[in-house]
N, CA and C atoms as a LAMMPS dump frame, in Angstrom:
ITEM: TIMESTEP
0
ITEM: NUMBER OF ATOMS
321
ITEM: BOX BOUNDS ff ff ff
-5.0000000000000000e+02 5.0000000000000000e+02
-5.0000000000000000e+02 5.0000000000000000e+02
-5.0000000000000000e+02 5.0000000000000000e+02
ITEM: ATOMS id mol type element x y z
1 1 1 N 299.598 483.787 403.586
2 1 2 C 300.594 483.93 402.535
3 1 3 C 300.933 482.546 402.008
4 2 1 N 300.681 482.296 400.782
5 2 2 C 300.96 481.011 400.16
6 2 3 C 302.215 481.127 399.303
7 3 1 N 302.93 480.03 399.175
8 3 2 C 304.104 479.99 398.317
9 3 3 C 303.682 480.186 396.869
10 4 1 N 304.457 480.947 396.127
11 4 2 C 304.178 481.121 394.713
12 4 3 C 304.42 479.802 393.977
13 5 1 N 305.511 479.158 394.263
14 5 2 C 305.841 477.874 393.647
15 5 3 C 306.066 476.857 394.754
16 6 1 N 305.076 476.021 395.036
17 6 2 C 305.278 475.057 396.112
18 6 3 C 306.398 474.079 395.783
19 7 1 N 307.033 473.613 396.808
20 7 2 C 308.113 472.646 396.688
21 7 3 C 307.481 471.268 396.821
22 8 1 N 307.77 470.377 395.92
23 8 2 C 307.204 469.031 395.97
24 8 3 C 308.175 468.055 396.606
25 9 1 N 307.624 467.188 397.442
26 9 2 C 308.402 466.107 398.029
27 9 3 C 307.649 464.802 397.794
28 10 1 N 308.375 463.719 397.697
29 10 2 C 307.777 462.396 397.536
30 10 3 C 307.843 461.669 398.862
31 11 1 N 306.697 461.171 399.306
32 11 2 C 306.624 460.464 400.577
33 11 3 C 305.977 459.105 400.352
34 12 1 N 305.965 458.299 401.398
35 12 2 C 305.299 457.005 401.326
36 12 3 C 303.803 457.166 401.118
37 13 1 N 303.271 458.31 401.456
38 13 2 C 301.843 458.584 401.308
39 13 3 C 301.522 459.284 399.996
40 14 1 N 302.518 459.505 399.167
41 14 2 C 302.316 460.194 397.896
42 14 3 C 303.071 461.512 397.847
43 15 1 N 302.785 462.272 396.825
44 15 2 C 303.457 463.553 396.618
45 15 3 C 302.786 464.628 397.482
46 16 1 N 303.611 465.42 398.155
47 16 2 C 303.131 466.535 398.972
48 16 3 C 303.8 467.818 398.492
49 17 1 N 303.103 468.913 398.676
50 17 2 C 303.654 470.236 398.392
51 17 3 C 303.965 470.894 399.736
52 18 1 N 305.143 471.485 399.83
53 18 2 C 305.557 472.213 401.021
54 18 3 C 305.52 473.689 400.661
55 19 1 N 304.74 474.455 401.403
56 19 2 C 304.63 475.876 401.104
57 19 3 C 304.639 476.728 402.354
58 20 1 N 305.003 477.963 402.181
59 20 2 C 304.996 478.933 403.276
60 20 3 C 303.545 479.333 403.521
61 21 1 N 303.089 479.186 404.767
62 21 2 C 301.687 479.434 405.094
63 21 3 C 301.443 480.772 405.786
64 22 1 N 302.5 481.436 406.244
65 22 2 C 302.361 482.723 406.94
66 22 3 C 303.672 483.49 406.808
67 23 1 N 303.617 484.803 406.957
68 23 2 C 304.862 485.588 406.896
69 23 3 C 305.829 485.181 408.012
70 24 1 N 307.108 485.378 407.751
71 24 2 C 308.123 485.108 408.772
72 24 3 C 307.857 485.981 409.991
73 25 1 N 308.124 485.426 411.16
74 25 2 C 307.966 486.145 412.415
75 25 3 C 309.323 486.126 413.117
76 26 1 N 309.867 487.286 413.381
77 26 2 C 311.15 487.384 414.083
78 26 3 C 310.877 487.703 415.545
79 27 1 N 311.297 486.819 416.44
80 27 2 C 311.081 487.046 417.861
81 27 3 C 312.127 486.286 418.666
82 28 1 N 312.599 486.908 419.716
83 28 2 C 313.498 486.265 420.679
84 28 3 C 314.717 485.616 420.038
85 29 1 N 315.351 486.296 419.092
86 29 2 C 316.56 485.783 418.473
87 29 3 C 316.349 484.623 417.52
88 30 1 N 315.115 484.452 417.052
89 30 2 C 314.814 483.339 416.149
90 30 3 C 313.816 483.778 415.081
91 31 1 N 313.806 483.004 414.022
92 31 2 C 312.846 483.179 412.935
93 31 3 C 311.791 482.099 413.107
94 32 1 N 310.529 482.465 413.075
95 32 2 C 309.438 481.491 413.137
96 32 3 C 308.819 481.412 411.754
97 33 1 N 308.82 480.209 411.207
98 33 2 C 308.315 479.96 409.87
99 33 3 C 307.182 478.943 409.956
100 34 1 N 306.028 479.292 409.391
101 34 2 C 304.889 478.376 409.364
102 34 3 C 304.806 477.752 407.982
103 35 1 N 304.79 476.434 407.959
104 35 2 C 304.732 475.691 406.698
105 35 3 C 303.441 474.892 406.61
106 36 1 N 302.963 474.721 405.391
107 36 2 C 301.819 473.858 405.122
108 36 3 C 302.301 472.714 404.245
109 37 1 N 301.936 471.509 404.619
110 37 2 C 302.225 470.317 403.829
111 37 3 C 300.892 469.851 403.273
112 38 1 N 300.754 469.874 401.963
113 38 2 C 299.485 469.493 401.354
114 38 3 C 299.704 468.384 400.341
115 39 1 N 298.927 467.32 400.506
116 39 2 C 299.027 466.223 399.549
117 39 3 C 298.584 466.729 398.181
118 40 1 N 299.266 466.305 397.143
119 40 2 C 299.035 466.816 395.791
120 40 3 C 297.588 466.665 395.339
121 41 1 N 296.908 465.62 395.809
122 41 2 C 295.505 465.44 395.418
123 41 3 C 294.544 466.22 396.303
124 42 1 N 295.074 466.964 397.283
125 42 2 C 294.253 467.812 398.136
126 42 3 C 293.544 467.105 399.274
127 43 1 N 293.793 465.816 399.468
128 43 2 C 293.1 465.045 400.492
129 43 3 C 293.528 465.431 401.908
130 44 1 N 294.77 465.867 402.075
131 44 2 C 295.268 466.165 403.417
132 44 3 C 296.106 467.431 403.408
133 45 1 N 295.942 468.212 404.476
134 45 2 C 296.754 469.409 404.667
135 45 3 C 297.153 469.463 406.14
136 46 1 N 298.445 469.628 406.386
137 46 2 C 298.987 469.683 407.738
138 46 3 C 299.873 470.919 407.839
139 47 1 N 299.775 471.62 408.941
140 47 2 C 300.619 472.795 409.146
141 47 3 C 301.53 472.568 410.347
142 48 1 N 302.684 473.223 410.316
143 48 2 C 303.639 473.154 411.418
144 48 3 C 304.463 474.439 411.448
145 49 1 N 305.104 474.654 412.588
146 49 2 C 305.976 475.828 412.725
147 49 3 C 307.407 475.372 412.954
148 50 1 N 308.324 476.152 412.436
149 50 2 C 309.749 475.897 412.663
150 50 3 C 310.344 477.141 413.303
151 51 1 N 311.028 476.926 414.422
152 51 2 C 311.74 478.001 415.105
153 51 3 C 313.21 477.81 414.763
154 52 1 N 313.752 478.766 414.011
155 52 2 C 315.126 478.658 413.52
156 52 3 C 315.95 479.768 414.153
157 53 1 N 317.011 479.406 414.858
158 53 2 C 317.875 480.404 415.475
159 53 3 C 318.36 481.377 414.402
160 54 1 N 318.38 482.65 414.739
161 54 2 C 318.743 483.687 413.774
162 54 3 C 320.11 483.43 413.145
163 55 1 N 321.06 482.931 413.921
164 55 2 C 322.394 482.679 413.355
165 55 3 C 322.382 481.558 412.322
166 56 1 N 321.433 480.634 412.411
167 56 2 C 321.316 479.574 411.412
168 56 3 C 320.568 480.044 410.172
169 57 1 N 319.568 480.877 410.368
170 57 2 C 318.748 481.353 409.247
171 57 3 C 319.467 482.398 408.421
172 58 1 N 320.311 483.185 409.073
173 58 2 C 321.005 484.256 408.354
174 58 3 C 320.016 485.23 407.748
175 59 1 N 320.258 485.599 406.506
176 59 2 C 319.386 486.559 405.819
177 59 3 C 318.411 485.851 404.878
178 60 1 N 318.269 484.562 405.016
179 60 2 C 317.411 483.793 404.114
180 60 3 C 315.957 484.242 404.215
181 61 1 N 315.293 484.22 403.097
182 61 2 C 313.873 484.544 403.027
183 61 3 C 313.05 483.28 403.275
184 62 1 N 311.754 483.454 403.447
185 62 2 C 310.864 482.344 403.78
186 62 3 C 310.96 481.201 402.769
187 63 1 N 310.949 481.515 401.488
188 63 2 C 311.003 480.465 400.462
189 63 3 C 312.317 479.687 400.517
190 64 1 N 313.408 480.379 400.787
191 64 2 C 314.71 479.709 400.893
192 64 3 C 314.732 478.761 402.093
193 65 1 N 314.182 479.215 403.203
194 65 2 C 314.129 478.377 404.399
195 65 3 C 313.235 477.158 404.161
196 66 1 N 312.111 477.368 403.501
197 66 2 C 311.201 476.254 403.188
198 66 3 C 311.903 475.227 402.307
199 67 1 N 312.666 475.684 401.343
200 67 2 C 313.39 474.771 400.449
201 67 3 C 314.408 473.94 401.232
202 68 1 N 315.087 474.565 402.188
203 68 2 C 316.066 473.819 402.997
204 68 3 C 315.369 472.8 403.892
205 69 1 N 314.207 473.164 404.396
206 69 2 C 313.474 472.265 405.279
207 69 3 C 312.788 471.134 404.521
208 70 1 N 312.506 471.314 403.257
209 70 2 C 311.791 470.308 402.472
210 70 3 C 312.515 468.956 402.463
211 71 1 N 313.817 468.959 402.286
212 71 2 C 314.579 467.709 402.295
213 71 3 C 314.525 467.023 403.643
214 72 1 N 314.604 467.805 404.7
215 72 2 C 314.519 467.274 406.064
216 72 3 C 313.131 466.665 406.296
217 73 1 N 312.098 467.35 405.843
218 73 2 C 310.731 466.855 405.98
219 73 3 C 310.561 465.554 405.192
220 74 1 N 311.075 465.536 403.982
221 74 2 C 310.943 464.351 403.133
222 74 3 C 311.613 463.129 403.769
223 75 1 N 312.804 463.327 404.342
224 75 2 C 313.555 462.213 404.94
225 75 3 C 312.846 461.61 406.152
226 76 1 N 312.158 462.449 406.938
227 76 2 C 311.54 461.975 408.178
228 76 3 C 310.051 462.301 408.192
229 77 1 N 309.426 462.172 407.022
230 77 2 C 308.054 462.623 406.833
231 77 3 C 307.063 462.034 407.826
232 78 1 N 307.079 460.733 408.014
233 78 2 C 306.076 460.094 408.872
234 78 3 C 306.103 460.63 410.3
235 79 1 N 307.284 460.734 410.886
236 79 2 C 307.333 461.209 412.279
237 79 3 C 306.999 462.7 412.373
238 80 1 N 307.389 463.487 411.386
239 80 2 C 307.06 464.915 411.375
240 80 3 C 305.551 465.092 411.224
241 81 1 N 304.965 464.368 410.292
242 81 2 C 303.518 464.442 410.056
243 81 3 C 302.743 464.034 411.306
244 82 1 N 303.145 462.914 411.908
245 82 2 C 302.448 462.425 413.1
246 82 3 C 302.552 463.414 414.261
247 83 1 N 303.733 463.979 414.485
248 83 2 C 303.893 464.963 415.566
249 83 3 C 303.006 466.179 415.316
250 84 1 N 302.988 466.65 414.071
251 84 2 C 302.17 467.818 413.735
252 84 3 C 300.686 467.522 413.927
253 85 1 N 300.22 466.382 413.434
254 85 2 C 298.809 466.031 413.577
255 85 3 C 298.412 465.831 415.037
256 86 1 N 299.265 465.166 415.797
257 86 2 C 298.964 464.911 417.211
258 86 3 C 298.82 466.216 417.981
259 87 1 N 299.717 467.168 417.748
260 87 2 C 299.664 468.444 418.451
261 87 3 C 298.42 469.233 418.054
262 88 1 N 298.098 469.229 416.775
263 88 2 C 296.902 469.939 416.308
264 88 3 C 295.653 469.339 416.953
265 89 1 N 295.561 468.023 416.958
266 89 2 C 294.366 467.357 417.491
267 89 3 C 294.243 467.455 419.007
268 90 1 N 295.339 467.226 419.712
269 90 2 C 295.257 467.171 421.173
270 90 3 C 295.424 468.521 421.861
271 91 1 N 296.259 469.39 421.292
272 91 2 C 296.53 470.671 421.953
273 91 3 C 295.963 471.871 421.204
274 92 1 N 295.428 471.62 420.019
275 92 2 C 294.834 472.677 419.184
276 92 3 C 295.788 473.837 418.918
277 93 1 N 297.019 473.453 418.62
278 93 2 C 298.045 474.429 418.231
279 93 3 C 298.974 473.75 417.241
280 94 1 N 299.798 474.554 416.578
281 94 2 C 300.766 473.994 415.633
282 94 3 C 301.969 473.437 416.384
283 95 1 N 302.442 472.292 415.951
284 95 2 C 303.66 471.722 416.522
285 95 3 C 304.836 472.597 416.084
286 96 1 N 305.768 472.818 416.996
287 96 2 C 306.929 473.643 416.66
288 96 3 C 308.196 472.805 416.744
289 97 1 N 308.933 472.789 415.645
290 97 2 C 310.236 472.14 415.585
291 97 3 C 311.278 473.235 415.747
292 98 1 N 312.27 473.016 416.613
293 98 2 C 313.291 474.031 416.877
294 98 3 C 314.642 473.614 416.323
295 99 1 N 315.303 474.579 415.707
296 99 2 C 316.643 474.378 415.166
297 99 3 C 317.558 475.441 415.759
298 100 1 N 318.642 474.983 416.397
299 100 2 C 319.618 475.903 416.984
300 100 3 C 321.001 475.275 416.874
301 101 1 N 321.98 475.867 417.523
302 101 2 C 323.362 475.36 417.416
303 101 3 C 323.463 473.908 417.887
304 102 1 N 322.712 473.528 418.924
305 102 2 C 322.759 472.173 419.443
306 102 3 C 322.009 471.181 418.54
307 103 1 N 320.983 471.647 417.857
308 103 2 C 320.154 470.818 416.97
309 103 3 C 319.928 471.558 415.659
310 104 1 N 320.945 471.594 414.787
311 104 2 C 320.846 472.409 413.574
312 104 3 C 319.946 471.84 412.48
313 105 1 N 319.576 470.571 412.57
314 105 2 C 318.736 469.982 411.519
315 105 3 C 319.347 470.197 410.138
316 106 1 N 318.587 470.73 409.189
317 106 2 C 319.109 470.928 407.836
318 106 3 C 319.963 472.183 407.67
319 107 1 N 320.232 472.865 408.764
320 107 2 C 321.012 474.099 408.681
321 107 3 C 322.428 473.837 409.102
């Protein structure tokens, strides 16, 4: 599932599009959202998962959650990108960032 209108962010590496890469998954009191970060020129694509506590996500849809996360990603792009790439390369899975009452992030 791709975002209809990707969200653009500006990073030190250039412009990236943030889009929803898979349908929302509700499990264990949380929403799991898979995002794709793709450089505007298509040279790089990185995926990551966000586990958002249900009380923080509320009734928001995937696109709304992606929009809220875009600013957070833009502010800390390098460390988010590096964590995602490292997990993909070394563990062959998507890195998961968790947001809950103790660590609400952009929520």
